[in-house]
Short mmCIF file of the C-alpha atoms (twelve columns), coordinates in Angstrom:
data_MODEL
# 
_entry.id   MODEL 
# 
loop_
_atom_site.group_PDB 
_atom_site.id 
_atom_site.type_symbol 
_atom_site.label_atom_id 
_atom_site.label_alt_id 
_atom_site.label_comp_id 
_atom_site.label_asym_id 
_atom_site.label_seq_id 
_atom_site.Cartn_x 
_atom_site.Cartn_y 
_atom_site.Cartn_z 
_atom_site.pdbx_PDB_model_num 
ATOM 1   C CA . UNK A 1   1.113   9.718   -12.330 1 
ATOM 2   C CA . UNK A 2   4.271   7.773   -11.308 1 
ATOM 3   C CA . UNK A 3   7.261   7.265   -13.580 1 
ATOM 4   C CA . UNK A 4   10.315  5.282   -12.461 1 
ATOM 5   C CA . UNK A 5   13.266  5.230   -14.853 1 
ATOM 6   C CA . UNK A 6   16.648  3.496   -14.505 1 
ATOM 7   C CA . UNK A 7   16.528  3.616   -10.724 1 
ATOM 8   C CA . UNK A 8   19.159  2.021   -8.549  1 
ATOM 9   C CA . UNK A 9   19.243  2.099   -4.741  1 
ATOM 10  C CA . UNK A 10  22.007  0.239   -2.911  1 
ATOM 11  C CA . UNK A 11  22.247  -0.454  0.818   1 
ATOM 12  C CA . UNK A 12  25.206  -1.278  3.083   1 
ATOM 13  C CA . UNK A 13  23.830  -4.815  3.439   1 
ATOM 14  C CA . UNK A 14  24.614  -5.362  -0.227  1 
ATOM 15  C CA . UNK A 15  20.966  -5.378  -1.337  1 
ATOM 16  C CA . UNK A 16  20.277  -3.311  -4.441  1 
ATOM 17  C CA . UNK A 17  16.958  -2.341  -5.971  1 
ATOM 18  C CA . UNK A 18  17.220  -1.840  -9.729  1 
ATOM 19  C CA . UNK A 19  14.147  -0.809  -11.730 1 
ATOM 20  C CA . UNK A 20  14.644  -0.104  -15.433 1 
ATOM 21  C CA . UNK A 21  11.190  1.270   -16.120 1 
ATOM 22  C CA . UNK A 22  7.869   1.370   -14.304 1 
ATOM 23  C CA . UNK A 23  4.879   3.576   -15.067 1 
ATOM 24  C CA . UNK A 24  1.710   3.803   -12.989 1 
ATOM 25  C CA . UNK A 25  -1.280  5.695   -14.379 1 
ATOM 26  C CA . UNK A 26  -3.730  7.834   -12.451 1 
ATOM 27  C CA . UNK A 27  -6.471  5.633   -11.004 1 
ATOM 28  C CA . UNK A 28  -4.383  2.451   -11.092 1 
ATOM 29  C CA . UNK A 29  -4.428  0.190   -8.050  1 
ATOM 30  C CA . UNK A 30  -1.071  -1.565  -8.031  1 
ATOM 31  C CA . UNK A 31  0.011   -4.413  -5.765  1 
ATOM 32  C CA . UNK A 32  3.744   -4.763  -5.130  1 
ATOM 33  C CA . UNK A 33  4.306   -8.420  -4.377  1 
ATOM 34  C CA . UNK A 34  7.256   -10.711 -3.790  1 
ATOM 35  C CA . UNK A 35  9.218   -12.532 -1.115  1 
ATOM 36  C CA . UNK A 36  10.329  -10.802 2.074   1 
ATOM 37  C CA . UNK A 37  13.370  -8.680  1.239   1 
ATOM 38  C CA . UNK A 38  12.533  -8.449  -2.458  1 
ATOM 39  C CA . UNK A 39  12.417  -4.633  -2.435  1 
ATOM 40  C CA . UNK A 40  8.697   -3.890  -2.098  1 
ATOM 41  C CA . UNK A 41  9.018   -1.468  0.815   1 
ATOM 42  C CA . UNK A 42  12.110  0.141   -0.707  1 
ATOM 43  C CA . UNK A 43  10.265  0.858   -3.952  1 
ATOM 44  C CA . UNK A 44  7.313   2.288   -2.030  1 
ATOM 45  C CA . UNK A 45  9.623   4.606   -0.043  1 
ATOM 46  C CA . UNK A 46  11.305  5.781   -3.233  1 
ATOM 47  C CA . UNK A 47  7.916   6.707   -4.678  1 
ATOM 48  C CA . UNK A 48  6.990   8.428   -1.406  1 
ATOM 49  C CA . UNK A 49  10.188  10.490  -1.563  1 
ATOM 50  C CA . UNK A 50  11.542  9.057   1.693   1 
ATOM 51  C CA . UNK A 51  14.504  7.553   -0.158  1 
ATOM 52  C CA . UNK A 52  16.506  9.159   -2.933  1 
ATOM 53  C CA . UNK A 53  17.758  6.870   -5.692  1 
ATOM 54  C CA . UNK A 54  21.509  6.543   -6.183  1 
ATOM 55  C CA . UNK A 55  20.847  6.945   -9.880  1 
ATOM 56  C CA . UNK A 56  17.845  7.314   -12.164 1 
ATOM 57  C CA . UNK A 57  14.621  9.180   -11.480 1 
ATOM 58  C CA . UNK A 58  11.288  8.772   -9.713  1 
ATOM 59  C CA . UNK A 59  8.634   11.217  -10.921 1 
ATOM 60  C CA . UNK A 60  5.256   11.760  -9.265  1 
ATOM 61  C CA . UNK A 61  2.871   14.117  -11.050 1 
ATOM 62  C CA . UNK A 62  0.955   15.258  -7.983  1 
ATOM 63  C CA . UNK A 63  1.809   17.617  -5.136  1 
ATOM 64  C CA . UNK A 64  3.519   15.860  -2.240  1 
ATOM 65  C CA . UNK A 65  0.776   17.322  -0.036  1 
ATOM 66  C CA . UNK A 66  -1.663  15.080  -1.916  1 
ATOM 67  C CA . UNK A 67  0.377   11.921  -1.270  1 
ATOM 68  C CA . UNK A 68  -0.525  9.776   1.731   1 
ATOM 69  C CA . UNK A 69  2.097   7.254   2.852   1 
ATOM 70  C CA . UNK A 70  1.561   4.618   5.529   1 
ATOM 71  C CA . UNK A 71  4.503   2.446   6.675   1 
ATOM 72  C CA . UNK A 72  4.170   -1.065  8.073   1 
ATOM 73  C CA . UNK A 73  4.336   0.277   11.633  1 
ATOM 74  C CA . UNK A 74  2.730   3.751   11.654  1 
ATOM 75  C CA . UNK A 75  3.329   6.106   14.555  1 
ATOM 76  C CA . UNK A 76  0.577   6.119   17.154  1 
ATOM 77  C CA . UNK A 77  0.108   9.413   18.969  1 
ATOM 78  C CA . UNK A 78  -0.577  9.251   22.687  1 
ATOM 79  C CA . UNK A 79  -4.220  9.424   23.604  1 
ATOM 80  C CA . UNK A 80  -7.376  8.078   22.035  1 
ATOM 81  C CA . UNK A 81  -8.165  6.625   18.665  1 
ATOM 82  C CA . UNK A 82  -10.327 9.705   18.031  1 
ATOM 83  C CA . UNK A 83  -7.295  11.965  18.412  1 
ATOM 84  C CA . UNK A 84  -5.188  9.745   16.152  1 
ATOM 85  C CA . UNK A 85  -7.828  9.802   13.406  1 
ATOM 86  C CA . UNK A 86  -8.194  13.582  13.663  1 
ATOM 87  C CA . UNK A 87  -4.491  14.027  12.863  1 
ATOM 88  C CA . UNK A 88  -5.354  12.976  9.307   1 
ATOM 89  C CA . UNK A 89  -7.165  16.247  8.729   1 
ATOM 90  C CA . UNK A 90  -10.785 15.024  8.572   1 
ATOM 91  C CA . UNK A 91  -11.626 16.092  5.028   1 
ATOM 92  C CA . UNK A 92  -15.113 15.821  3.520   1 
ATOM 93  C CA . UNK A 93  -16.660 12.391  4.037   1 
ATOM 94  C CA . UNK A 94  -14.570 11.629  7.110   1 
ATOM 95  C CA . UNK A 95  -17.559 10.465  9.136   1 
ATOM 96  C CA . UNK A 96  -18.453 7.808   6.601   1 
ATOM 97  C CA . UNK A 97  -14.852 6.662   6.308   1 
ATOM 98  C CA . UNK A 98  -14.618 6.233   10.077  1 
ATOM 99  C CA . UNK A 99  -17.563 3.854   9.879   1 
ATOM 100 C CA . UNK A 100 -16.240 2.133   6.755   1 
ATOM 101 C CA . UNK A 101 -12.936 1.432   8.520   1 
ATOM 102 C CA . UNK A 102 -14.789 -0.090  11.498  1 
ATOM 103 C CA . UNK A 103 -13.385 2.508   13.889  1 
ATOM 104 C CA . UNK A 104 -16.532 4.086   15.371  1 
ATOM 105 C CA . UNK A 105 -16.562 1.831   18.435  1 
ATOM 106 C CA . UNK A 106 -12.846 2.460   19.051  1 
ATOM 107 C CA . UNK A 107 -12.844 6.268   19.025  1 
ATOM 108 C CA . UNK A 108 -12.830 6.799   22.788  1 
ATOM 109 C CA . UNK A 109 -10.362 4.042   23.580  1 
ATOM 110 C CA . UNK A 110 -6.672  4.681   24.182  1 
ATOM 111 C CA . UNK A 111 -4.355  3.540   21.432  1 
ATOM 112 C CA . UNK A 112 -2.159  1.743   23.955  1 
ATOM 113 C CA . UNK A 113 -5.064  -0.596  24.776  1 
ATOM 114 C CA . UNK A 114 -5.924  -1.548  21.188  1 
ATOM 115 C CA . UNK A 115 -4.921  -4.804  19.513  1 
ATOM 116 C CA . UNK A 116 -2.709  -4.814  16.423  1 
ATOM 117 C CA . UNK A 117 -5.697  -5.258  14.133  1 
ATOM 118 C CA . UNK A 118 -7.644  -2.463  15.826  1 
ATOM 119 C CA . UNK A 119 -4.692  -0.090  15.568  1 
ATOM 120 C CA . UNK A 120 -4.391  -0.887  11.875  1 
ATOM 121 C CA . UNK A 121 -8.026  0.091   11.360  1 
ATOM 122 C CA . UNK A 122 -7.378  3.410   13.120  1 
ATOM 123 C CA . UNK A 123 -4.291  4.068   11.011  1 
ATOM 124 C CA . UNK A 124 -6.218  3.355   7.801   1 
ATOM 125 C CA . UNK A 125 -9.025  5.693   8.885   1 
ATOM 126 C CA . UNK A 126 -6.446  8.372   9.722   1 
ATOM 127 C CA . UNK A 127 -4.947  8.077   6.250   1 
ATOM 128 C CA . UNK A 128 -8.198  7.995   4.289   1 
ATOM 129 C CA . UNK A 129 -9.787  10.906  6.139   1 
ATOM 130 C CA . UNK A 130 -6.875  13.018  4.879   1 
ATOM 131 C CA . UNK A 131 -8.417  12.894  1.387   1 
ATOM 132 C CA . UNK A 132 -5.189  12.032  -0.429  1 
ATOM 133 C CA . UNK A 133 -4.994  11.610  -4.195  1 
ATOM 134 C CA . UNK A 134 -2.164  9.072   -4.137  1 
ATOM 135 C CA . UNK A 135 -2.080  6.379   -1.463  1 
ATOM 136 C CA . UNK A 136 1.127   4.458   -0.720  1 
ATOM 137 C CA . UNK A 137 0.466   1.673   1.782   1 
ATOM 138 C CA . UNK A 138 2.988   -0.819  3.148   1 
ATOM 139 C CA . UNK A 139 1.201   -4.022  4.242   1 
ATOM 140 C CA . UNK A 140 -1.903  -2.045  5.300   1 
ATOM 141 C CA . UNK A 141 -3.966  -5.040  6.438   1 
ATOM 142 C CA . UNK A 142 -1.316  -7.447  7.715   1 
ATOM 143 C CA . UNK A 143 -2.856  -7.636  11.223  1 
ATOM 144 C CA . UNK A 144 -6.493  -7.835  10.090  1 
ATOM 145 C CA . UNK A 145 -8.409  -11.112 10.260  1 
ATOM 146 C CA . UNK A 146 -9.964  -12.451 7.067   1 
ATOM 147 C CA . UNK A 147 -13.434 -10.961 7.592   1 
ATOM 148 C CA . UNK A 148 -12.131 -7.534  8.630   1 
ATOM 149 C CA . UNK A 149 -9.624  -7.577  5.777   1 
ATOM 150 C CA . UNK A 150 -12.439 -8.099  3.277   1 
ATOM 151 C CA . UNK A 151 -14.348 -5.115  4.686   1 
ATOM 152 C CA . UNK A 152 -11.289 -2.855  4.617   1 
ATOM 153 C CA . UNK A 153 -10.436 -4.011  1.094   1 
ATOM 154 C CA . UNK A 154 -13.896 -2.865  -0.018  1 
ATOM 155 C CA . UNK A 155 -13.363 0.433   1.804   1 
ATOM 156 C CA . UNK A 156 -10.116 1.064   -0.057  1 
ATOM 157 C CA . UNK A 157 -11.719 0.052   -3.347  1 
ATOM 158 C CA . UNK A 158 -14.667 2.435   -2.839  1 
ATOM 159 C CA . UNK A 159 -12.358 5.276   -1.820  1 
ATOM 160 C CA . UNK A 160 -10.251 4.898   -4.968  1 
ATOM 161 C CA . UNK A 161 -13.215 4.503   -7.325  1 
ATOM 162 C CA . UNK A 162 -15.223 7.399   -5.887  1 
ATOM 163 C CA . UNK A 163 -12.294 9.832   -5.761  1 
ATOM 164 C CA . UNK A 164 -10.264 8.639   -8.720  1 
ATOM 165 C CA . UNK A 165 -7.360  8.033   -6.347  1 
ATOM 166 C CA . UNK A 166 -4.273  6.034   -7.257  1 
ATOM 167 C CA . UNK A 167 -3.173  3.256   -4.916  1 
ATOM 168 C CA . UNK A 168 0.162   1.463   -4.617  1 
ATOM 169 C CA . UNK A 169 0.411   -1.113  -1.844  1 
ATOM 170 C CA . UNK A 170 2.584   -3.996  -0.746  1 
ATOM 171 C CA . UNK A 171 0.816   -7.226  0.057   1 
ATOM 172 C CA . UNK A 172 1.615   -10.731 1.273   1 
ATOM 173 C CA . UNK A 173 -1.889  -12.154 0.787   1 
ATOM 174 C CA . UNK A 174 -3.522  -13.212 -2.510  1 
ATOM 175 C CA . UNK A 175 -7.013  -12.246 -1.314  1 
ATOM 176 C CA . UNK A 176 -6.026  -8.615  -0.906  1 
ATOM 177 C CA . UNK A 177 -3.963  -8.358  -4.078  1 
ATOM 178 C CA . UNK A 178 -6.533  -10.028 -6.324  1 
ATOM 179 C CA . UNK A 179 -9.493  -8.374  -4.610  1 
ATOM 180 C CA . UNK A 180 -8.149  -4.833  -4.792  1 
ATOM 181 C CA . UNK A 181 -5.451  -4.369  -7.431  1 
ATOM 182 C CA . UNK A 182 -5.936  -3.656  -11.128 1 
ATOM 183 C CA . UNK A 183 -2.237  -4.318  -11.783 1 
ATOM 184 C CA . UNK A 184 0.646   -6.038  -10.027 1 
ATOM 185 C CA . UNK A 185 4.419   -5.785  -9.977  1 
ATOM 186 C CA . UNK A 186 6.251   -8.948  -8.917  1 
ATOM 187 C CA . UNK A 187 9.700   -8.246  -7.469  1 
ATOM 188 C CA . UNK A 188 12.501  -10.776 -7.166  1 
ATOM 189 C CA . UNK A 189 15.705  -9.779  -5.366  1 
ATOM 190 C CA . UNK A 190 15.320  -6.096  -6.173  1 
ATOM 191 C CA . UNK A 191 14.248  -6.444  -9.798  1 
ATOM 192 C CA . UNK A 192 10.932  -6.637  -11.622 1 
ATOM 193 C CA . UNK A 193 10.331  -10.272 -12.517 1 
ATOM 194 C CA . UNK A 194 6.946   -9.630  -14.078 1 
ATOM 195 C CA . UNK A 195 4.272   -6.931  -14.255 1 
ATOM 196 C CA . UNK A 196 0.858   -6.504  -15.827 1 
ATOM 197 C CA . UNK A 197 -2.863  -6.716  -15.221 1 
ATOM 198 C CA . UNK A 198 -3.662  -8.535  -12.007 1 
ATOM 199 C CA . UNK A 199 -5.698  -11.233 -13.764 1 
ATOM 200 C CA . UNK A 200 -2.686  -12.259 -15.842 1 
ATOM 201 C CA . UNK A 201 -0.908  -13.437 -12.702 1 
ATOM 202 C CA . UNK A 202 -3.254  -16.402 -12.470 1 
ATOM 203 C CA . UNK A 203 -1.046  -17.781 -15.235 1 
ATOM 204 C CA . UNK A 204 2.379   -16.183 -14.678 1 
ATOM 205 C CA . UNK A 205 4.770   -15.897 -17.608 1 
ATOM 206 C CA . UNK A 206 8.073   -16.184 -15.752 1 
ATOM 207 C CA . UNK A 207 9.549   -19.213 -13.998 1 
ATOM 208 C CA . UNK A 208 9.871   -17.220 -10.783 1 
ATOM 209 C CA . UNK A 209 6.257   -16.060 -11.093 1 
ATOM 210 C CA . UNK A 210 5.022   -19.631 -11.446 1 
ATOM 211 C CA . UNK A 211 7.007   -20.745 -8.391  1 
ATOM 212 C CA . UNK A 212 5.923   -17.752 -6.324  1 
ATOM 213 C CA . UNK A 213 2.215   -17.962 -7.091  1 
ATOM 214 C CA . UNK A 214 2.183   -21.727 -6.593  1 
ATOM 215 C CA . UNK A 215 2.860   -20.956 -2.925  1 
ATOM 216 C CA . UNK A 216 -0.022  -18.474 -2.845  1 
ATOM 217 C CA . UNK A 217 -2.543  -21.147 -3.845  1 
ATOM 218 C CA . UNK A 218 -4.700  -18.769 -5.862  1 
ATOM 219 C CA . UNK A 219 -8.319  -19.857 -6.212  1 
# 
């Protein structure tokens, strides 16, 4: 599904993302985790085709029309939440997804009057109703409270399982990563410090992994 080989992307700030090899299979749900500035968003944008690597290759074995990308701060169109959701295309099952994303009561409200968490629910509904095969989400639930985040996590999980969709997302919360991902990639200063099945990160192999997850206080 996704194959990253010998990729390097350098920025004027001096930061460089360097990934020797990363493969993501169809149906995987992969959490990209790490400190702020570790390269999570950069890697996601490379997979989405928004960035071109300076060297190496990023292969995605699905039409770009079947790839749904959501940045940390998605664009909100003027008007109501209903209009913003409809931009996603409203594929089959859209009505149920609107309910699953807790958006029904927001449909007739103007986007400019919604809270950050409410807007995030609308953006997620807009993405999922597009029926994409590959979802690339950058901190999709960062503004959601704990209870709402749990509901939306289940919505994403059901979407992926029912449609066989592949999901790659950045996350800063252990509840989301461990509740949703099948695999994780831990980035440290632009490089992969550790990767594998999500359960293995309860006992990280690397020194950096142990320090990082100690801060997460995994239960």
